[in-house]
C-alpha positions as CSV (number, residue, x, y, z in Angstrom):
1,X,-3.2,-6.0,6.8
2,X,-3.7,-3.2,9.2
3,X,-3.1,-4.6,12.7
4,X,-3.5,-1.4,14.8
5,X,-4.1,2.3,14.3
6,X,-5.5,4.2,11.3
7,X,-4.3,6.6,8.6
8,X,-4.4,7.2,4.8
9,X,-2.8,5.4,2.0
10,X,-1.7,7.9,-0.8
11,X,-1.4,6.4,-4.3
12,X,0.6,7.9,-7.2
13,X,-2.6,8.8,-9.0
14,X,-3.7,11.0,-6.1
15,X,-6.2,8.6,-4.6
16,X,-6.5,8.7,-0.8
17,X,-7.6,5.5,0.9
18,X,-8.5,5.7,4.5
19,X,-7.9,2.6,6.6
20,X,-8.2,1.3,10.1
21,X,-7.3,-1.8,12.1
22,X,-8.8,-4.9,10.5
23,X,-8.6,-3.6,6.9
24,X,-6.7,-5.5,4.2
25,X,-5.2,-3.5,1.2
26,X,-3.7,-4.8,-2.0
27,X,-1.0,-2.7,-3.7
28,X,0.5,-4.1,-6.9
29,X,4.2,-4.7,-7.1
30,X,6.0,-1.5,-8.2
31,X,3.0,0.8,-7.4
32,X,4.2,4.1,-5.9
33,X,2.4,4.7,-2.6
34,X,3.0,5.8,1.0
35,X,1.2,6.0,4.3
36,X,0.1,9.4,5.6
37,X,-1.7,10.7,8.7
38,X,-0.9,7.6,10.7
39,X,-1.2,7.4,14.4
40,X,1.8,6.6,16.6
41,X,0.6,3.1,17.4
42,X,0.2,2.1,13.7
43,X,1.1,-1.5,12.9
44,X,0.9,-3.5,9.7
45,X,1.7,-6.9,8.3
46,X,3.2,-6.8,4.8
47,X,2.7,-10.0,2.8
48,X,4.4,-10.5,-0.6
49,X,3.2,-13.0,-3.1
50,X,5.2,-14.2,-6.1
51,X,8.8,-14.2,-7.1
52,X,10.9,-11.0,-7.3
53,X,11.2,-11.5,-11.0
54,X,7.4,-11.1,-11.3
55,X,7.5,-7.6,-9.7
56,X,7.2,-4.5,-11.9
57,X,10.4,-3.0,-13.1
58,X,11.3,0.7,-13.6
59,X,10.7,0.2,-17.3
60,X,7.1,-0.8,-16.5
61,X,6.6,2.5,-14.7
62,X,4.7,3.1,-11.5
63,X,1.2,1.6,-11.2
64,X,-1.6,3.4,-9.3
65,X,-3.3,1.7,-6.4
66,X,-6.3,-0.3,-7.4
67,X,-9.8,1.2,-6.9
């Protein structure tokens, strides 16, 4: 959940997802991603669902962000 600010989420498959305050994004466990072009007042809530044993492992490989 994006609480304040805006920026771009970069996914391992090269997809760029622009976001702003009020947006909700889902990134699968183990998916390589990072935030880019964020403003100084960027704030987010990270919510994890499930047990750690359900998360992707290195053997599974990175997952791209969903479309």
